[in-house]
C-alpha positions in Angstrom: -54.9 -133.3 100.7 -52.3 -133.3 103.4 -51.1 -129.7 103.4 -52.7 -127.9 106.3 -53.4 -124.3 107.2 -54.1 -124.0 111.0 -55.4 -120.8 112.5 -53.3 -119.5 115.3 -55.7 -117.1 117.0 -53.0 -115.7 119.4 -51.0 -114.2 116.5 -53.9 -113.9 114.0 -51.9 -116.0 111.5 -52.3 -119.2 109.5 -49.6 -121.8 109.9 -49.0 -123.7 106.6 -47.5 -127.2 106.8 -46.6 -130.0 104.4 -46.3 -132.9 106.9 -44.9 -135.4 104.3 -43.1 -135.5 100.9 -46.5 -136.6 99.4 -48.0 -133.3 100.5 -45.5 -131.2 98.5 -47.1 -129.1 95.7 -46.0 -130.5 92.4 -46.3 -129.0 88.9 -47.4 -125.4 89.7 -46.3 -123.2 86.9 -43.5 -120.7 87.4 -42.9 -121.7 91.0 -39.5 -123.4 90.7 -37.2 -120.5 90.1 -39.1 -117.2 89.6 -42.3 -116.9 91.6 -42.4 -114.7 94.6 -45.9 -115.7 95.7 -48.2 -118.7 95.2 -51.7 -119.8 95.9 -51.7 -123.0 98.0 -54.8 -125.2 98.5 -54.8 -126.4 102.1 -56.9 -128.4 104.4 -58.1 -125.6 106.7 -58.2 -126.2 110.4 -59.9 -123.8 112.8 -60.3 -124.5 116.5 -59.0 -128.0 116.0 -61.5 -129.0 113.4 -61.2 -129.2 109.6 -63.5 -126.9 107.7 -62.6 -127.9 104.1 -60.0 -127.1 101.5 -59.4 -123.4 100.8 -56.9 -121.3 98.9 -54.2 -119.2 100.6 -51.8 -116.6 99.2 -48.3 -117.6 100.4 -45.2 -115.4 99.9 -42.3 -117.6 98.9 -39.4 -115.3 98.6 -38.1 -112.1 100.1 -38.8 -109.4 97.5 -35.4 -107.7 98.0 -33.0 -110.6 98.2 -35.1 -113.2 96.3 -34.2 -115.8 99.0 -36.7 -118.2 100.3 -38.7 -117.1 103.3 -38.3 -119.3 106.5 -40.0 -122.6 106.1 -40.4 -122.3 102.3 -38.6 -124.5 99.8 -39.2 -124.6 96.0 -37.4 -126.1 93.0 -37.7 -126.8 89.3 -38.9 -130.2 88.1 -36.2 -130.3 85.4 -36.5 -131.6 81.8 -39.9 -132.5 80.5 -41.1 -134.1 77.3 -42.3 -130.7 76.0 -42.4 -127.1 77.0 -39.1 -127.1 78.7 -39.1 -123.3 78.8 -41.8 -123.4 81.4 -40.6 -123.2 85.0 -42.8 -126.0 86.4 -41.7 -127.0 89.9 -42.5 -128.0 93.4 -43.0 -126.3 96.7 -42.9 -127.4 100.3 -43.9 -125.5 103.5 -42.8 -126.1 107.0 -44.5 -123.9 109.7 -44.8 -121.0 107.3 -46.8 -118.2 108.9 -49.0 -115.9 106.9 -51.5 -113.2 108.0 -55.1 -114.5 108.5 -56.2 -112.0 105.7 -54.1 -114.0 103.2 -56.7 -116.7 103.1 -58.7 -116.0 99.9 -62.1 -115.6 101.6 -64.6 -115.0 98.8 -66.3 -118.3 99.6 -65.4 -118.9 103.2 -64.7 -116.1 105.7 -62.8 -116.8 109.0 -62.6 -114.0 111.5 -60.0 -113.4 114.2 -62.1 -115.3 116.8 -62.3 -118.4 114.6 -65.9 -118.0 113.5 -66.4 -119.5 110.1 -69.0 -118.2 107.6 -69.4 -120.1 104.3 -70.6 -118.2 101.2 -72.4 -120.3 98.7 -72.8 -124.1 98.7 -69.6 -126.1 98.8 -71.4 -129.0 97.0 -72.3 -126.8 94.1 -68.7 -125.6 93.9 -67.4 -129.2 93.9 -69.9 -130.1 91.2 -68.6 -127.4 88.9 -65.0 -128.7 89.4 -66.3 -132.3 88.6 -68.0 -131.0 85.4 -64.7 -129.6 84.2 -62.9 -132.8 84.9 -65.6 -134.8 83.2 -65.2 -132.6 80.1 -61.5 -133.2 80.1 -62.0 -137.0 80.2 -64.6 -136.8 77.4 -62.3 -134.7 75.2 -59.4 -137.1 75.7 -61.7 -139.9 74.7 -62.4 -138.2 71.4 -58.7 -137.5 70.8 -57.9 -141.2 71.5 -60.5 -142.3 68.9 -59.0 -139.9 66.4 -55.5 -141.3 67.0 -56.7 -144.9 66.7 -58.4 -144.0 63.4 -55.3 -142.4 62.0 -53.2 -145.4 63.2 -55.5 -148.0 61.7 -55.8 -146.2 58.3 -52.0 -146.0 58.2 -51.6 -149.6 59.1 -54.1 -150.7 56.4 -52.2 -149.0 53.6 -48.6 -149.2 54.7 -46.4 -151.5 52.6 -43.6 -153.3 54.2 -40.4 -154.5 52.5 
């Protein structure tokens, strides 16, 4: 996670930055051509120290002209193997300033003075994310065995020439 959100206490704003091409946000749905806002997960820095990864609501485009806001760049990923009607794209942020209140603070609250108050246990939240990923891997394992069974049955009865 390279994208950062650094609290600027003087202006009561977060400064969102993607320092390298690898830190660009790839594959978010509807972000390439039509979204006006996005939720960006950023490494959060308060008073010069990281406090974890948190979500931020970032406005991408001017609501009247639909032009990118300063420091925001988005684009469509182009043709895909399927679901080409989806506008899956990429986003990049360079010194994008958003109000401090646009950090989604249900699990971590940061006040104007840089005081951080965590709500809940970050380890428990991480465990729930790992549970979902574990289930995805398990489900794909079942689908792979089903595909192998179909392939082997077809290969056993197929007549060539």
